[in-house]
N, C-alpha and C positions, 0 to 999 in steps of 0.2 A: 642394387638395381631394382627399380620399382616396376614390377611386372604384373601386379594384381590389378584387376579392373572391377569396379563396383558400379552397377547401374542403379540409379535412383529415380523414382517417379515422384514428382511433386506437382502442385498446381502451378499454372503459368504465372499467376501473380506472385507466388512465393519465389519462383525462379527469377523473375525480374528483380525482386528485392535483393535476393542473394547476389545476383550478378552485378547489380548496382553497387552493393557493398564491396565486392571484390575490386571493381574498377576504381571506386573511390579510394580504397586503401592500397591499391597497386599490388594485389596478390592474386594468385590463381585460385580457381575454385578448389582444386586439389589441395593447395596449401591450407585454405580455410577449413576444409573438412578434416584434414589430418590434424591440424591444431585443435580444432573443436573436439574431435573424438579422442585424441591421444593425450593432450596436455591438460585439458580441463575436466577430464573424466573423473578424477578422484574427488575434486570439489563437488561436482554435481552428484556423484554417486552417494556421498554422505548425506547431502541435503535431500536427495530423492528418497533414500532409505528412510529417513526420518518422516517425510511426508507419507510414504507408502505405509509405514507402520501406523501412523495416525489414521490414515484412510481405512486401512484394514480393520482397525479397532472400531471405527464408526460404522463400517459396513456390518461387522459382526453384531454390534448392538442393535442395529436396525433389523438384521436378519432374525435375531432372537425375538424381537418384538413382533415381527410378522409371523413367526412360528407360533407364538402364543395366541395370536388372533386366529390362525389356521386351526390350531388345536381346539380352540373354543368352537369354531364353526363345525369341525368334524364331530365334536361331541353333541352339539345342539342342533346342527343343520340350519342355523340361521345366524346372522350377525345383527347386533344392535346398531342403530344409526351412529352411535358414538364410536363403535368399533370400526365401522366402515370409514368414518371420517379419519380416525387414527391410521388406518391402513393407507388411505390416500396420502396422508401427511408423510408417512414413512416412505412411500414410493416417491413422492416429490423430493424428499430429502435425499434419497438414494440417487435420483436423477441429477440433482444439484451437485452432489459429491462427484459423480462421474464427470459432469461438465466442468467442474472446477479442476479436477485432475487433468482433463484434456487441455484446458486453458493454461494450466501451469506448464505442461510440456511445451506448448507453443511459446509461452513467455520465456521459459528457460532457454529455448533455442535462440530467441532474439536477443536475450541478455548476453548470451555467450558470443553472439556476433558483435555486440557493441563493446566488448572488453578489449 
C-alpha cells in the first residue's frame, strides 16, 4: 500500500513540461517520479559521483590559489595588479563551475525524463 506523500515545489514552467511529458507517455506523475528516483538512481549516482569528484578537485585547486593570494596580501597588505587579476579569474572560474554543476543537474533530470 502506498501511503507516503511527498510535496514538491517547482517552477510553473517546469510543472507544465513534466505534466505534458506524463500526458504524452500515458503515465501518472507519481509513476514518473518513482521510476526516475528508484530505477535510474544507480546510473545517475555513479555519473554524479564522478562529476562531483572532478568538481571538488577543481574547487580545491582554486581555493588553494585564492589562499596563496590571501596569504600574500596578509603578509604585504597590498595586492599587485596581476594578483588582483588572477583572483578575479579564479572567482570567475569558481562561479562558472557552480553554474555548470547546476546546469548539469537540470540536464540530468530532463535526460532522465526522455529515457
